[in-house]
C-alpha positions as CSV (number, residue, x, y, z in Angstrom):
1,X,-0.2,-6.2,-11.1
2,X,1.2,-3.1,-9.3
3,X,4.4,-2.8,-11.3
4,X,6.5,-4.4,-14.0
5,X,8.9,-7.3,-13.1
6,X,11.7,-4.7,-12.2
7,X,9.4,-2.7,-9.8
8,X,8.8,0.2,-12.2
9,X,5.4,1.5,-13.0
10,X,4.4,1.3,-16.7
11,X,3.1,4.6,-18.1
12,X,-0.3,3.0,-18.9
13,X,-0.8,2.3,-15.1
14,X,-0.3,6.0,-14.3
15,X,-3.4,8.1,-14.1
16,X,-3.7,11.7,-12.9
17,X,-7.1,11.3,-11.3
18,X,-6.0,8.3,-9.3
19,X,-2.7,9.9,-8.4
20,X,-4.5,13.0,-7.0
21,X,-6.9,11.0,-4.9
22,X,-4.0,8.7,-3.7
23,X,-1.8,11.7,-2.6
24,X,-4.8,13.4,-0.8
25,X,-5.4,10.2,1.1
26,X,-1.7,9.9,2.1
27,X,-1.7,13.6,3.2
28,X,-4.7,12.7,5.7
29,X,-3.0,9.5,7.0
30,X,-1.3,9.4,10.4
31,X,1.3,7.0,9.0
32,X,2.3,5.7,5.5
33,X,3.7,2.1,5.3
34,X,5.5,1.0,2.3
35,X,8.3,-1.3,1.3
36,X,11.9,-0.4,1.2
37,X,12.2,-0.3,-2.6
38,X,9.1,2.0,-2.8
39,X,10.7,4.2,-0.2
40,X,14.0,4.5,-2.0
41,X,12.3,5.1,-5.4
42,X,9.9,7.8,-4.2
43,X,11.2,10.6,-2.1
44,X,9.3,11.4,1.1
45,X,7.3,14.6,0.8
46,X,7.3,15.0,4.6
47,X,5.0,12.3,5.8
48,X,5.8,10.0,8.6
49,X,6.7,6.6,7.0
50,X,7.2,3.0,8.3
51,X,9.4,1.2,5.9
52,X,8.8,-2.5,5.8
53,X,12.1,-4.3,5.4
54,X,14.0,-7.3,6.6
55,X,17.3,-5.5,6.2
56,X,17.3,-4.1,9.8
57,X,17.0,-6.1,13.1
58,X,14.0,-4.3,14.5
59,X,13.1,-0.6,14.4
60,X,15.6,1.9,13.0
61,X,14.9,5.7,12.7
62,X,15.9,7.5,9.6
63,X,14.5,11.1,9.6
64,X,10.7,10.9,9.1
65,X,11.0,7.3,8.3
66,X,11.4,4.3,10.6
67,X,12.8,1.1,9.0
68,X,10.9,-1.8,10.5
69,X,11.5,-5.5,10.4
70,X,8.1,-7.1,11.1
71,X,9.7,-10.2,12.5
72,X,11.0,-8.2,15.4
73,X,7.7,-7.1,17.0
74,X,3.9,-6.9,16.5
75,X,2.3,-4.1,14.5
76,X,0.6,-2.8,17.7
77,X,4.0,-2.7,19.6
78,X,5.6,-0.9,16.7
79,X,2.8,1.7,16.3
80,X,3.1,2.5,20.1
81,X,6.9,2.7,19.8
82,X,6.7,5.4,17.1
83,X,3.8,7.2,18.7
84,X,0.9,6.4,16.3
85,X,-2.0,6.0,18.5
86,X,-4.9,7.2,16.3
87,X,-5.7,7.9,12.7
88,X,-5.4,6.1,9.4
89,X,-2.4,3.9,8.6
90,X,-2.1,3.9,4.8
91,X,-0.5,1.0,3.2
92,X,0.9,1.6,-0.2
93,X,2.7,-1.7,-1.0
94,X,4.5,-3.6,-2.4
95,X,3.4,-7.2,-2.5
96,X,4.9,-8.4,0.8
97,X,3.5,-5.3,2.6
98,X,0.1,-5.8,1.2
99,X,0.2,-9.5,2.1
100,X,1.3,-8.7,5.7
101,X,-1.5,-6.3,6.3
102,X,-4.3,-8.5,5.0
103,X,-5.6,-9.4,8.5
104,X,-5.4,-5.8,9.6
105,X,-7.3,-3.9,6.8
106,X,-10.6,-2.4,7.6
107,X,-10.7,-0.8,4.1
108,X,-8.8,-1.1,0.9
109,X,-9.1,1.2,-2.1
110,X,-8.4,-0.8,-5.4
111,X,-7.8,1.2,-8.5
112,X,-7.8,-0.8,-11.7
113,X,-6.8,0.2,-15.3
114,X,-9.2,-1.8,-17.5
115,X,-7.9,-3.5,-20.6
116,X,-4.1,-3.2,-19.6
117,X,-2.1,-6.3,-18.7
118,X,1.4,-6.3,-17.3
119,X,3.0,-9.6,-18.3
120,X,5.3,-11.0,-15.7
121,X,4.7,-8.0,-13.5
122,X,4.6,-7.7,-9.6
123,X,1.3,-8.7,-8.1
124,X,-0.7,-6.7,-5.6
125,X,-1.1,-9.8,-3.5
126,X,1.0,-13.0,-3.7
127,X,-2.3,-15.1,-3.2
128,X,-4.0,-14.0,-6.5
129,X,-6.2,-11.4,-8.0
130,X,-6.9,-8.5,-5.6
131,X,-10.7,-8.9,-5.6
132,X,-10.6,-12.6,-4.8
133,X,-7.9,-12.1,-2.1
134,X,-9.7,-9.3,-0.4
135,X,-13.0,-11.2,-0.5
136,X,-11.3,-14.3,1.0
137,X,-10.1,-12.1,3.8
138,X,-13.5,-10.7,4.7
139,X,-13.6,-7.5,2.9
140,X,-16.5,-6.6,0.5
141,X,-16.9,-4.1,-2.2
142,X,-18.7,-1.1,-0.6
143,X,-18.5,1.6,-3.4
144,X,-17.5,1.7,-7.0
145,X,-16.7,4.6,-9.2
146,X,-15.2,5.2,-12.6
147,X,-12.6,8.0,-11.8
148,X,-11.4,8.4,-15.4
149,X,-11.8,6.8,-18.7
150,X,-11.0,3.1,-18.2
151,X,-9.9,3.5,-14.6
152,X,-12.2,2.4,-11.7
153,X,-11.9,2.7,-7.9
154,X,-13.5,0.1,-5.6
155,X,-13.6,0.8,-2.0
156,X,-13.6,-2.5,0.0
157,X,-14.6,-2.6,3.6
158,X,-14.5,-5.1,6.4
């Protein structure tokens, strides 16, 4: 699970080592893609964002963010329209965003807190456990590391 049923992150899922790596990766990205709720809950520190939402008709600018309805155009058309022609597109979720990008990932960093369960939480992918879903979509574990006590990070690659 990536959040509790209300979309909040339980304290047990928060880890400083993971958070630092996550923020550094976002700083290196050409674009960060996230859902509308995540965008509203987490202020933008100055990164270019593409906000995945069905509440707009197409592409709607909002400062450093662009609200985007994926039903209005392809990902390639959208990236070209906002001027992202090279670099990493970092996808931070939620569930619908992670699901949409499954055919597009060339890599996925999966952090897991071992021994902690979020009953009735929001899943990473709607199709099941992330390891099984990533494998079904052609990604394979390429590197594994324990980044903190009880917290692992697996880098999946296509």
